[in-house]
N, C-alpha and C positions, 0 to 999 in steps of 0.2 A: 639581661643580658652588655657587656661592656663593648663598650668603642671608644676611637680616639675622634673628638667632634672635629680635628685640626685637618686629618687623616681624610674621616667623612665629607669634609667640604672641600677640598682639594679635589677628591676623587669624582665627586659628581659636577664639579665645575670644568671638564671635561668631557660631557656629556650635552647635547641639546635641554632643553623642556619641553620636550615630547616625545619618551621614550615608545616607539611601536610595541602595539601587544600590550600599553597601560596604562592608567589614566595619570595625567599630567602630573597631580599635585605629587604624586610618588618620585617623582624625578629628582624636584629638590627637595632632599631629605634635611631636614635641619633638625638643631639639637633635640626638638620636641616629638619628632614621629621617631617610629621605630624604623631601624636601618633597614635597607634593601641591598638583595645579591646581584646583581646586572647579571644575567646570563646574554652571551652575545654568540648568536646562531649564525652569524655574518651576515643573512638577508632580513635578519630583525636581530631587534634586542627586546628582552623582557624585564623589566625591574621587579622583583621577588622578594617579599617580607618573608623573614623565617615562618609568620603563623602560617601563611599561604600553602610553605612546601607542603603541609598537614591535607591540604584540600584535596579532596582525591582526583577531582576532574583534572585542576592546577596541573599536580603531580602527572598526571596521567598524559596532558597536553605536553610537559615540560619531555618524557619518556619519547611522545614521536619527535619532538623537532632535536632531539640531540640521535634519535635513531637516523633521522633525514637530512642533518647538517654533517657535511665536510668535518667540520672542527668549529667547536664551542668552546669560549672563552667563559670563566665565572670567577667575578673578582670583587671587592678586594679579599684577602684570605682572611688578615683578622678580622674581620668580622663571621666567617665561616669558623674559625676556631668556638666562635660562642654561641652556636647552634647546642640546644638541650639535645639529650638523646635520640628524641622521635624526630626532631628536626635532622638533624644529623642521618641518621639511619634513611629517612629520606633522599636525602641530596647525595648519598652513597648510593642508592640504587639507581639514580639517575647516571649517575658517573659509572657506572656498572655498565648501561646500556648504550654509553658513550665509548666505554673500550679506548684505544687509544688514538680517539679523537679529541680528546678533552685536556683544555688546557686551564691554568690558574693563574691569575695575575696579581702579584704581592699588591703592590699599590700603583697609581695612578702611571708613574714611569716606567714602571719594568716592562719589560718583555716576558710575555705568557711560557711557563712552563707546563711541564708535566705536574700534574696536580701532588705527588709524594712530594718531590722536589721542592716545589714552592713552600709546601707548610713545614718541612723538613728544615729549609734555610731560613725561614721566619724568626726575625728577632722579636722575641718576646717585649713586650711591652711593660711598665707599671700594672696598667689595668688586668692585660692578658694574663701575669701571673694567678691571679684568682682562677684563671680559665685552663689549667694546667692539665685536671682531669679530660677535660673536652680535646684537651690538643691535641694529649697522647691518644684518646679511644680516636680522635680523627685520621690520626698519623696509622693505628693499625688497621683502620679499617681500609685506609688508598694501601697500602700494602700488600693488604690480603685480594683486591682489587686487583691491584696492576699488575704486583710480585708474586704470584701464589706460586713459584718455581724457585724462589730465591730468597724463601723465608729466613736466613741464616743472615745474609747480608743486609735485608731490609732491616731488620733488629740491632743491626752496629749502626746503621746511620741514624736510628732513631735513638741508640746512646749519645751518640756524638752530639747529636742537637740538644740533648738532656747539658752538657755538660758546657757547649758553646754558649749556652744561656746562665751558665751559674746553676746550675740541677744536677742532685745527684741522678744519676744514670739509673732507670730500672734494672734489675737482675735481666741479662737475656733470656733465661728459660723463659720468664715469664712473659717479657714481650713474645717469643715466639711462640707461646701458645695462645697468646693473643690474637698476632698473624692468621694461626689457622684458625680460629674460630669465624676472623673473618672471611677467611677465602670459605666456609661451608655457609658462612651467611649470606654474602654476597655474591654467589657465585649463579647467576641467573637459569643454571640448569638444577640447581637446589630445590627443596620443597620449603628451605627454611625462607625463600625469599617469594613476595606475593608473584613476582614476572615466573619462576621457577616452579613453584606451584601451579600456576595458572596452565602451564604450558605442559607441564606431566598432568591437569587434570583433562587439558583435552584430548593427548597422548591415550590418556583413559579410556576413553569414549571412544575413540578411535579403535582399538585394542577390543573394543567392545563389540564392535560391527566390522567384524572379517570376510562375514562369509561369500560376500558381494566382492570385494575390492579387488578380486583375483583375476580382473581384465585382459585378453590382449590388447595390444593396440589398434588391431583390426579396428575391434569391437565399435570403437568412438574413433575414428580417424578423420580428423579436422574437427574436432569436438574437445577438446581437452582430454587427451586419451590419459594422461597421468593420473590416474584414480584416487590411487595410494595416497597423490600431496594434497588429494583435499580435507576439512577438515569436516568434521562431523558436528559439529557445533556453529552454528554463524551468529550474526548478532547482525539483524536487519529492521531498518526503518524503527529501532527504538525495543526491538524485540527479539529476544534469542528464539531460535529454531533449532530441534535436534534433530538427528538421521535417523530413523529406526530398520535400515534394510530396504525399506521400498518406497519409502515418504521422506519430508520433513513434516514435522509438527511443531507447531508453535508449543513453546516451554514460559508460565510466568515465571516471573524474575526469583520467587519469592519460591517457588518449589526449588530451581534453580540454584538458590543460594541454600538449601535443605542438602540437598546433594553432595556441593562444594564442601560442605559443612563435614558430612558423613564419610568424604574422600581424606579430606584433613586429617580427620577424629585415628581413623586406619590408618595411616601413615605418619603422619607428624603432630601429635595430640597436644605437643606443649605450645604451638602456635595458632592454636584456637581460638583466637578472639576478635571481639566486634571488626578492630582497626586493622587485623589481618584479612579477614574474611572480605572486607570491604575492598581490599587494596588489591586480592586475588579475583575479584568479581571485574573491578575497573581493569585490571590485567586482563582477564579473558575477553571484555568489551572492547579491547582494543586489537587484541589478536585475530577475533572472528569477526571483526566488522568487514561486512560488502559494502563500500562506496556507491552504491546504487540509489542512492535516498526516493529519485522518482519514477523508479522503474518497476511496474507492474510484472507481479507474478503470473504465470512460469518461465523461468528463461533458462540455459543452460549455461556454467560457467566453465568458460574456458580457464580463467586463469581468474588466483582470488586476487593478488597482490602483483601485477595492476591486475585490477578487476577491469576482465572482457565479457563480455555474456554473448550465446545466440539465444535466437528464436525459433528453432524446430519446433515441428508440430508433433510433440508427443503426449502420449497416457499412456500412465502408470497402471499396470495391472499385479493383481499378484503373485504373478509367475516371470513377471520384466515388462521392459516398455516397450510400446507399441510405438513404431516410427510411423506415422499417417502421410508424411510429405510423400512420399511415395506411391500410395493408393490413392493421394488425392491428383496425383498426377499421371495413374493410370498405371505402375509399374509394380502395384502389391508392397503390402505392406510389411516389414521386418521386426519380428522380435527380438530385443536384445538385452543384455541383462541390466537388472538394477542400477543406480547409478547415483551418487552422491553431487553429481554436478549438476544433475536437473535437480533445479532450486523449485518445490511446488509443494504444498501440501494436500493434492490431490491423489488417491490412491481408488481406482473402482475396485469393489469388493468382492471380484470373481475374477478367475482363469480368462487367460485369451485363449477362445476355441476358434481357429478360421473354419472348420467344420460346422459348427454346431448351428442350429435351424427354429424357426420359433412360431413350428406352425398354429399352437394356441392364440397365442397374439395375433397374427396375423387372420383368423377367425373372429378375434374379440373386436379389430376396430372393422370388420366388412359387416357385422351387428351393428356396430353403435352408430357407424356414417356408411351405410347402404346407399349407392349411387344416388342422385336425384339428377340425371339427365348426361347427357354426353361429356358437358363438360361440369362435371363433381369429382375435381380431384383432391378430396380434401386429406384423405389418406397417403398421397403421396405428396403434400405438403408437409404433412405431419411427421412423415419419414426424413424428410427433407431438414426442416427443422430439430428436429431430434437428433439430427446428424452432426446439426452445426451447433448444439452444445458441446461436443466433445472434441471443437477447434477453439480452441481459447483465443488465439492469439490471431484471428483476423475478425474484425470490424466493418469489412468492407461491404458485407450484402447490408447491413443497417436495416435491422428487421427487429419486431417485439410480436409476441404472439397471445391472442386474446381466446379464450373459447368459450361461447355463449350460447345461453342456453338454460332452460330450468332442472329443476334436481330430478336424478333418477333417470339418468340419460349418458351414462357410461364418462364424461368428462372428472370425476375422481378418479375410476379404474386410470384412465392416461394419466394423469397426473403423478397419482401414487407411481407408476409403472416407471414414469419418466427419472425421478425420486431416485427409484428402485436401480435402475441401470446404471444412475451417476453416481448414487451412493449418497446415504443421507449426509453425512459431513462434509459434501460437498455443493449443497445446495441450502440457499437462506431462504427467506420467507418472509420479505421487506414488502410493507402493500405498497402500494400507490402511493399512499397519504403520506406514507413514511420516508420518500425519497428527500422530502426537503427537511425529513426529521436533523436535530445537529448531530446525531450519532449513529443512525440508523445506515448512513451508508458505508459504513466501516463492517456490520456483517457481510457486507457483499466481497468483500475485497478476497480474490481467492477464490472463489466459487466459481462450480461450470454453468450453473443456473440460478436463478432465484423465481421462484412461484410462490406465489399466493395468489390467494382464493376473495369473492366478496369484492371483487374493485369496486370503489366509489368514486362519485365526482371528481373529474380532475381541473385544478384553475390552472390559470394562464405557469405561476411558477411552475406548478408539475409538470406541468407540457413541457416548459422549456426544460427542465433538468432532466426528461424522459428522454424528448429529442437529444441533449448531449451524451446520455447515459450510450444508447441505443449508437450510437454513429461512432463511438471509441473517445469521446471530446473528454481530455483530463479532469477531475473532478477534484476539490478540495473536501478530504476526507477528515473528519473532524474524531479525534478517540478523546477520553476520557484516561485523564492524567498522561496525556502523553502530546509529542508536538502535531498538528495536522500534517498529512501529509498531500502532496496533489499528485495522482495517478487515475490513468484509465481504469475503468472497473469493466473487467469481460465477461462477467456472469451475463446469458441470455436471458431475458427480459420474458416471463408468461403469469399471465392473468387469466383469472376465469370469474365467470360473473353471471348472475340469470339475464340481466338486461345492462345491452351497451351504457355507456357512461356517458353523459353530454362532452363534449369536445368542443370548444371553444374558439380552438386554433381555423382562422380563415387560410392561414396560410395551405400549406400543401405539404407541411414538416411532419404533421402527426401521420396523417390522412398517407403518405406516402411509405410510411416507416410498420404500420400498422398490419398484420394480417388478423384481421378479424376472422373465426369462425364458428361457421352456427351449428348447433346439436341439436336434431329434430326428432330423435327418436325417446321415447320414454319407457322405462321398464318398470314392471312391481314387483316387488319383493320376492313374490313367488317365483320369475323370471330369471334370478340373481342368484348367479352360480359362487355359493358361498366359499369354495374352494378354489375359486378362480386366482385369488391373488399366492396364494401360496406354488401353483403351479405354474402361473408367470415365472414366479422367482427361481425356478428350474431353470427357465428359458433365457435366465438375463447374457450368457454370454452370445445366444443367437440375434434377441433382441439387438443387441450392440453392433453385431455383423448386418443386423437389417437395417440400421438405423445408420451406419457407415454406407452403405450400398446408396441410402439417400445423400448423403456429404457427396458421395463423389458423382451424382447426379447433379448435383447441385452446384457445383464445381465444371463442369463437361457445360452445362446450360450457360453459368456465369449469372443464375438468377434462382428464384422458385417458380415450380410449374403453375402456370395461368391456371384458376381456379375461377369460376363464374359465379359458383356459389357463396366464396368470398368476397370475390370481387362486389357481387349486386348488395351483400349485405354492408358493406363498407358507405357504397355509394348512398342507399337509402339512409342510413346513419348519417351521412355527414349533412345531408338534408335538412336531418332532423335534429341537427345539433346546433343549428344555424338557425335561430327561430327568422330571420329577415328574409333567408331563403325561404326557408317553409311555408310562412305568409304569403310568398309570394308564390310558390308554387300552388295550393289551395285557393286562395283569394283573389289571387290577380289575372287580368287578362291583358294581353299585350293589343296594343291599338291604335296605330301611327295615326288617325283622325281623330284623334280626342284629347281630353288633358282633365288632371282633376286638381284639386288645390290640393299642395303640398301639406298645410292641415289635416283636412279631411284623410288623407292616404294614413297620417301617421297616428290619427286617433283611431283610425281600423287599426291599426296594426296593434297599436296599446291593448285595444279593447279585444284583439285575438291573442295575446299573450295572457293575459290576467285569465282567460277564458281556457286556456291551457295549462296553466301556473307555470310561465317562464316570465324572466325577468327582462322589460325592454330597455332596447337602449335607450340614447339621449334623441333628443329630435335630428344632432347636427351629425351623431355618428349614424344614425337612420338613414338621413341624405345620403351621405358618403354612398353605404352602400347602395342605397337607389341608383345613383346616376352610375354605377360601375356596370351596370347594366345595361347591355348594347342596346339602343334606340330610344331612348330613356333619356329627356333633357329637363331642364330647369329655366323658367322664365317669368317675367310678370305679366301678369294678365291683362289683355288691352282695354278692355272697359272695367267699368268699375260696379263693386258691388254693391249693396244696397247701404253700406256704411260709407258709401265714399271713397272706399279702398281699392287698390286695386292688390288683389293678392300675388302670391307667389304658386305657381303649378308646373306640376310634372307634365310632360306631355308624351303620348304613346302608350300607355297604360292606364287603365281602369280596374274599379274592383267589377267583384263576376255579380251580374245580375243577384240581388236581395240581401246584399252583404252590407250595402251604406244607405243613410236616408238624411234625411234633414238633422245636422247637428253631429251627425256622424253616428249613427246607431249600433249596439252592439252587434261583435262577428260572434256568431257561432259555430267554431267548428272544432272538432274532435284535436284533431294532429295525432293521428293514428296513422302508426306507419304500413305501410300498405304490404310492404314486403312481408312483414309480421303477420298478417292473415294468410301466408301461406307457410309458415310451418310451425308457428303455435297449434 
């Protein structure tokens, strides 16, 4: 590319060596570097090399900037003249997006004027004469963009420019044809431009889904009633989502590219090149982008540009959107038409029927969870938790559910029914140990529930992540080949296991969040109804109504129904999960009149842990926990022992009779759960 070094140095001397938006070394363009074009957007400047015009991301960013700027100035003209065809087309696309808000500066001293006038008045230098073809192409392109309705006048001005530079003027009809070609090429509504093709493709998608768009404003008053102004393809958190009449579905970029290519082949087959398709995809991303990077789905899009969202409690069915806010506040739920404004990937796989019932389901629950006393409200708790899975935008109850018991007791039937009620695609299956896996959390994003069986032992990190998720705290979600996002996870956590795992948390954090539900009954194969699953599937609308009744009761009470059976299991397991507390419960007697050497008590504790397969704490941590018990103190003994030392001892506590001896004999206790004997 040809430039005048003197003009380049003079131009760059007018600007400080720290141009916003670009690296410092590009601002001091010298004779050895590729010269750049300075874009001045008023609030910032960008120095762009000709080669960077071909970068899709930089090009899209420049388009965004010119569209948002009141006025953009590009300089100097002599460098613009030297662009090759591809670079020139990229620049002309940017100018087309700017419209009347674009100006060219011929040199450092001149006032900026409209691009066509600046280029037409530019006096060609000796080096510019080698770029006459590029100069003419630039003029006809600018004329097509800025003066599409006065082609003849623009052609006359171009002919005058040729004469004033001592050149032979082109034939007027030839110039007019070139200008008209530019009109078609750079018309933003034309399929021949990436922007026009992108907009046309988005309109095509909207036309493909029209049956549910003709809603009255009353349907969604106050929640963005202009449904027909809503795109049916959105770009959210580095991914595409396409609306399919009922809900949004994630679309792989490769699949979207194939759809774009197919559409372009049917409309403008001569434009289907890798470069053009890439530019179309880049434009689609900009047009369909939602500026809500850290917002968790689902939400209601009241306005797409600028983005405004609301969070009503809505659940999509096959036959419409059920607004749950009214039901949860006692005024009844209303079913309204589907709308692309509700941004969710969830839809339940059946119709909403407010009259549907579920007698088989209720009978099944009474079979697998017959009441064991007046305080056994397990069925009510299950009903409330199933209802809570349908309310994704509220984590205030901070609960997760664990179903506990051996196989053949109905847990699997219960979990399968929950999956069927929510829809297979709306449930993830990340095991507890997967909460700390690098990419598994992404499986839970946008789901109503996460259901996993065979829960294993939790370590401290898993407990921390578990508590955060249940409480709705934002999580960093790592995604393969995409930037991470930070967002809460709305999926309700449900786990199933034969035995509760050890929980290391000594605070109340895990325990207050956990609902541990025991299953006492066992059923033989002969007792299992092989067709029950199919019959329960027929009752899904009724099971939904049953679960919603539980959610309504949950909100009315402000919490879950108290269940003595669940509370007893949690209390007993809390004791078992802490080996120090379990050791105290089984092996220690409180006695204010006696004391025991600290070493003797710790040795007994270590022996207890060894006999019961537990990992003992070190002596310092053990001592801290011992002293946390009321009535126990630590002191140095007043008399010397056989070695002449005064050892430390605990006052107010001793080992049970027969559990200690000289040197600290082994402790033989089983550590079995007393509660477990009642239900195994």
